VOTOR-770615 format. One record per residue (C-alpha): x, y, z. Coordinates in steps of 0.05 Angstrom, whole numbers, padded with zeros to 5 digits, always signed. Each point is the difference from the previous one (the first is absolute). Layout:
# VOTOR-770615
XYZ...
# end
This chain:
# VOTOR-770615
-00323+01412+01921+00025+00054-00048+00027-00054-00045-00070-00023-00017-00015+00066-00035+00050-00008-00057-00013-00075-00002-00074+00015-00011+00019+00048-00055+00043-00054-00033-00060-00049+00003-00046+00052-00031+00049+00016-00055+00010-00075-00015-00075-00010-00002-00009+00057-00049+00057-00026-00044-00027-00071-00002-00070+00023-00016+00026+00042-00057+00041-00060-00024-00060-00047-00001-00040+00053-00037+00051+00010-00055+00031-00069-00008-00047-00023-00056+00004+00066-00038+00050+00013-00055+00065+00032+00020+00001+00073-00021+00050+00016-00055+00015+00070+00028+00011+00017+00074-00023+00071+00016+00038+00048+00045-00059+00000+00049+00005-00075+00007+00076+00007+00012-00012+00053+00053-00052-00044+00033+00051-00057+00003+00052+00048+00032-00051+00026+00050-00023-00071+00018+00072-00025+00009+00019+00062+00041-00061-00009+00044+00016-00074+00009+00073+00018+00015-00024+00052+00051-00043-00052+00034+00056-00051+00001+00050+00051+00024-00047+00024+00055-00012-00070+00024+00074-00019+00000+00018+00068+00032-00050-00011+00056+00031-00069+00011+00070+00030+00003-00024+00051+00052-00015-00059+00047+00050-00017+00054+00011-00073-00022+00065-00006-00040-00023-00063-00036-00060+00036-00028+00044+00058-00024+00047-00048-00037-00058-00037-00032-00031+00066-00021+00065+00025-00031+00009-00068-00037-00071+00003-00026+00010+00071-00024+00062-00016-00040-00025-00068-00026-00068+00027-00020+00026+00062-00035+00055-00038-00037-00052-00052-00021-00039+00053-00038+00056+00005-00051-00031-00061-00035-00064+00039-00014-00005+00022-00072-00006+00074+00019+00053+00050+00023-00052+00047+00030-00032-00054+00042+00067-00027+00025+00029+00069+00015-00065+00028+00029-00010-00059+00047+00074-00010+00018+00018+00074+00010-00062+00014+00043+00009-00063+00042+00074+00012+00011-00011+00074+00016-00051-00017+00054+00046-00054+00029+00059+00049-00003-00040+00051+00040-00018-00053+00051+00073-00022+00006+00023+00072+00012-00058+00013+00048+00015-00064+00040+00075+00014-00003+00009-00070-00026+00059+00021-00045+00043+00062-00004-00035+00053-00042+00054+00007-00052+00011-00075-00008-00074-00014-00003-00009+00056-00052+00056-00028-00043-00026-00071+00007-00071+00017-00019+00023+00047-00056+00043-00056-00029-00059-00048+00006-00046+00048-00037+00053+00012-00053+00012-00076-00007-00075-00012-00008-00003+00053-00053+00061-00028-00036-00026-00072+00001-00068+00024-00024+00033+00038-00058+00044-00060-00019-00058-00049+00006-00041+00047-00043+00055+00002-00052+00004-00076-00001-00075-00005-00008+00001+00051-00055+00056-00039-00035-00039-00064+00007-00062+00033-00028+00040+00029-00058+00033-00068-00011-00069-00033+00000-00025+00052-00049+00060-00012-00044-00011-00076+00004-00073+00009-00016+00019+00044-00058+00051-00050-00025-00051-00056+00006-00051+00041-00036+00050+00015-00055+00016-00074-00004-00073-00018-00005-00009+00051-00055+00062-00027-00037-00026-00072+00007-00068+00022-00026+00033+00035-00059+00042-00062-00013-00062-00044+00003-00036+00045-00048+00061-00001-00046+00003-00076+00003-00074-00005-00016+00010+00046-00059+00060-00040-00023-00038-00066+00008-00058+00028-00040+00047+00024-00054+00034-00068-00001-00068-00034-00004-00019+00043-00059+00067-00014-00033-00007-00074+00010-00071+00004-00027+00026+00035-00061+00055-00050-00008-00049-00057+00008-00047+00031-00052+00059+00008-00047+00021-00072+00012-00071-00024-00012-00004+00038-00065+00067-00028-00023-00021-00071+00019-00066+00005-00035+00034+00026-00063+00045-00061-00008-00026-00047-00054+00018-00067+00034-00027-00027+00067+00026+00033+00063-00024-00018+00070+00022+00037+00064-00009-00041+00063+00011+00005+00075+00004-00072+00022-00058-00035-00035-00041+00063-00002-00004+00036-00067+00011+00076+00004+00001+00017-00074-00015-00039-00063+00005+00025-00071-00057-00007-00050+00043-00047-00041+00009-00045+00061-00076+00000+00012-00009-00022-00072+00053-00054+00005-00029-00030+00064-00073+00010-00023-00015+00042+00061-00045+00053-00031-00006+00072+00023-00053-00012+00053+00045-00036+00049+00035+00048+00048+00076-00008+00003-00003-00008+00076-00043-00062-00010+00050-00034-00046+00047-00050+00034+00058-00006-00048+00023-00066+00030-00065-00033-00024+00023+00006-00072+00061-00044+00007-00014-00069-00029+00052-00031+00046+00000+00025+00072+00073-00021+00006+00017+00054-00052-00021+00053+00051+00051-00026+00051+00053-00002-00055-00013+00073-00017+00002+00021+00074+00064-00039+00013+00035+00031-00061-00022+00070+00021+00026-00012+00070+00066-00025-00028+00016+00050-00054-00053+00055+00007-00022-00007-00073-00024-00050-00051+00014+00000-00075-00039-00042-00051-00024-00053+00048-00043-00050-00039-00062-00024+00036-00069-00028-00016-00058+00047+00017-00075-00002-00011-00056+00049-00014-00066+00010+00037-00030-00056-00042+00054-00051+00020+00035-00001-00068+00075-00008+00009+00054+00035-00040+00076+00009+00006+00030+00068+00017+00067+00030+00018-00002+00043+00063+00050+00055+00019-00008+00028+00070+00028+00064+00032-00009+00029+00069-00024+00072+00007-00032+00047+00051-00073+00015-00013-00042+00043+00047+00053-00008+00053+00001-00075-00004+00050-00049-00031-00035-00034-00058+00016-00046-00059-00011+00019-00073-00011-00061-00044+00013+00009-00075-00034-00058-00037+00014-00022-00071-00043-00055-00029+00042-00054-00035-00053-00053-00003+00004-00010-00076+00076-00004+00000+00003-00045+00060-00052-00048-00028+00038-00001-00067+00063-00017+00038-00036-00055+00037-00027-00028-00066+00070+00003-00030+00029-00034+00062-00053-00054-00003+00012-00009-00075+00074-00005+00013-00011-00050+00056-00045-00042-00045+00052+00004-00056+00055-00021+00048-00043-00056+00027-00017-00023-00071+00075+00002-00018+00016-00040+00063-00055-00050-00017+00025-00004-00071+00071-00011+00023-00024-00053+00050-00041-00033-00055+00060+00003-00046+00045-00031+00053-00052-00054+00013-00007-00013-00075+00075-00006-00009+00004-00044+00061-00058-00042-00025+00032-00007-00069+00065-00018+00032-00033-00049+00047-00042-00028-00057+00062-00013-00042+00036-00027+00061-00061-00041+00017-00001-00032-00068+00074-00014+00005-00005-00029+00070-00061-00040-00018+00036-00032-00059+00062-00013+00042-00041-00027+00057-00038-00048-00045+00064-00024-00032+00034-00010+00067-00060-00031+00035+00000-00065-00041+00073-00020+00011-00006+00026+00071-00058-00048+00012+00043-00056-00027+00057+00020+00048-00047+00002+00060-00036-00065-00018+00064-00039-00016+00034+00026+00063-00058-00026+00042-00001-00066-00040+00076-00007+00008-00006+00011+00075-00052-00055+00004+00045-00046-00042+00059+00015+00046-00042-00019+00060-00020-00066-00035+00072-00012-00021+00022+00010+00072-00049-00053+00023+00022-00049-00055+00074+00011+00016-00008-00002+00074+00024-00072+00004+00059+00005-00047+00022+00064+00032-00003-00030+00069+00045-00057-00025+00054+00048-00023+00061+00018+00037-00010+00056+00050+00036+00051-00043-00037-00020-00063-00065-00002+00038+00011+00072+00025+00017+00024-00071-00062-00032-00028-00044+00031+00054+00032+00069-00011-00011-00005-00075-00073-00017+00008-00009+00057+00051+00035+00049-00047-00044-00020-00058-00062+00006+00043+00022+00070+00024+00016+00023-00071-00068-00023-00024-00032+00038+00058+00038+00064-00019-00021-00010-00072-00073-00006+00023+00005+00063+00045+00032+00043-00054-00048-00027-00051-00058+00020+00045+00031+00069+00008+00008+00006-00075-00073-00022-00009-00021+00056+00049+00039+00051-00041-00033-00024-00064-00069+00004+00032+00015+00073+00023+00023+00016-00071-00064-00028-00029-00042+00038+00052+00038+00064-00015-00012-00008-00075-00075-00009+00007-00043+00063+00002-00057-00031+00039-00036+00034+00058-00031-00034+00059-00072+00013+00020-00007+00063+00043-00036+00004+00067-00014+00055+00051+00053-00013+00053+00028+00036+00060+00069+00026-00019+00025+00001+00072-00022-00072+00012+00032-00023-00066+00066+00034+00016+00000-00027+00072-00012-00071-00025+00056+00006-00051+00047+00026+00054-00015-00060+00045+00007-00050-00057+00066+00029-00023+00029+00000+00070-00021-00070+00018+00021-00026-00069+00069+00030+00009+00005-00031+00069-00022-00067-00027+00053+00002-00055+00055+00023+00047-00009-00006+00076+00060+00046+00012-00038+00061-00026-00017+00048+00057-00036+00063-00020-00037+00052+00041-00066+00013-00036-00043+00062+00012-00065+00021-00033-00041+00064+00001-00068-00004-00035-00038+00065-00010-00076-00005+00011-00008+00050-00058+00022-00055-00049-00063-00037-00021-00021-00051-00051+00016-00002-00074-00019-00042-00061+00062-00042-00016+00026-00069-00016+00019-00023+00070+00048-00056-00023+00039+00048-00044+00005+00056+00053+00018-00051+00053+00056-00026-00046+00025+00073-00005+00000+00011+00076+00031-00069+00014+00055+00014-00051+00016+00068+00031-00001-00028+00071+00043-00060-00021+00051+00045-00032+00000+00045+00062+00009-00059+00047+00057-00026-00043+00036+00067-00003-00009+00015+00075+00024-00070+00021+00059+00003-00046+00022+00069+00025-00010-00021+00073+00042-00062-00012+00056+00041-00030-00001+00058+00050-00024-00035+00062-00061+00045+00008-00074-00014+00007-00041-00014-00063-00064+00042-00003-00058+00001-00048-00060+00047+00004-00063+00005-00041-00050+00057+00003-00060+00029-00036-00026+00070-00006-00046+00043-00043+00026+00058-00042-00059+00036-00032-00034-00050-00046+00057-00051+00004+00015-00057+00047+00075-00010+00014+00030-00065+00025+00073+00006+00021+00050-00056+00015+00065+00022+00035+00062-00039+00019+00066+00018+00032+00042-00039-00050+00060+00024-00038-00041+00041-00049+00001+00001-00076+00061+00032-00032-00017+00061-00041+00035-00029-00061-00051-00056-00008-00063+00034+00025-00024+00015-00071+00001-00075-00016-00035-00025+00062-00067-00014-00036+00032-00032-00062-00016-00075-00011+00055-00049+00020+00038+00055+00037+00017-00020+00072+00049+00021+00054-00002-00069+00033+00058-00048-00010-00006-00052-00056-00049-00055+00017-00039+00043+00051-00044+00043-00046-00031+00000-00069-00007+00076-00009-00074-00006-00018-00032+00018+00067+00003+00077-00003-00014+00000-00075-00063-00042+00010-00020+00043+00060+00008+00064-00041-00045-00028-00055-00053-00022+00050-00002+00068+00034-00003+00035-00067-00059-00044-00023-00036+00023+00064+00008+00073-00020+00054+00014+00051+00074+00016+00003+00059-00031+00034+00065+00035+00020+00052-00002+00054+00049+00041+00042+00067-00030+00019+00062+00024+00037+00064-00041-00001+00013-00029+00069-00067+00022+00028-00053-00041-00036-00054+00003-00052-00075+00018-00001-00046-00022-00056-00066+00037-00011-00061-00030-00033-00051+00054-00017-00069-00023-00020-00060+00044-00016-00052+00000+00056-00055-00011-00051+00035-00060-00032
# end
């Protein structure tokens, strides 16, 4: 029952401690601890140690050994546990009092020898004191370390604040410097007598008074409202400027067409440089108006072009005049020759036909006498009559050919023009191609030619003499078929002829191509001369290309060719679309 007395004291002390804790827990911790408060802590811990020691001593005085051992264990565990309290006085006051009371009880109960018990408890009290002192030192070091860390952090915060203030001051000074530089740049720009425009993209940052005057902007329009790209007459010029800046980083004397606010265009040369303005990368455009010089150059170029065209027309007219004079003289000569030849040629043709008829009549009259002859004589007489008949036929054929040549000579010598009609050039050329091909096949069934045509829908109708142009196309196609067939026969290849039409500006072009042997370069200059032919004797008169050239010329067109030896020839007939 005596144990309840110290236990009750322990409860009362705990109650008072907890009540005081709940009273003070929301109040600020005092910065200074007074000596009275320290003494009260020591008295409270000593009183609590006295209660605990009394309770454990009373338990040790009992006869049960298990209770004695538990009491001793609680005494040592409890007192050593107080070393974690952040107060040496509380730990020593509680531990020394408790262990002293337990030591007295151990001696009284003769639980341990007096000397051994005294040494044991003295060592325990010394150990508690030592641990308390060491723990206090550690706590003090931790506190000092925390204070030093706090001081270092505070110093760092102060250094950061000073650095921030210094950076703000430096930024402000840099802003003022940039502002001064910008003002200086603006003054320099405005003092330049020719147009300058500073841009960032399409946005105008600065523009000189001279530039405002050049582009008719006036002083009321703010520079931020001016989109410099709007004053390029050709939007593609903007992309050219940007591409050149991206490539080389600068532009020198780039000629472009610009316009003012009223839409009037003028030529300028632009030089562009990149610079930093108000912290941004911008472009400075230096503009020099060259409108008067450029327009003078254009006028001179147009005058030169007109002079060159007039010279070319004059040379063409001169060539045509010379050709006409030559053809006129040649025409008079050929007309006289043709008239002189035509009369005896008619006699030759007529008498050959008459002689053939007479040979037929003679054969009928001599049929009986010839039949009465000996077989050898009869065969000789029959052969002689057949030979005479064949010779007369050859005379008639060659006479007809000579008559055709004379007629061509007379047609070539006459300067008459057929009546003109509005015809489809594609249809006329296609018809001539078909006629030439089927005519060649009718004359010689062995001719095999691959024919191809490509008619452009852009080629329309023209006013022309259809018979004359058809004669031109048939002549070109006939020559091409002849050349391709002849080359295929010699080389064993395939003869090909192609005809096509296309439009080149204001001109319609009809081309006739063959894969013949080509025209040797040595005779290309004579190809349009009258009576010049590359065909073997008896196969050509040499008047076809000459007549075709004259016909095309009378229609206001031109005729030329391209030829490569061994690869073929292409003739081009160029006629004005408005013909």
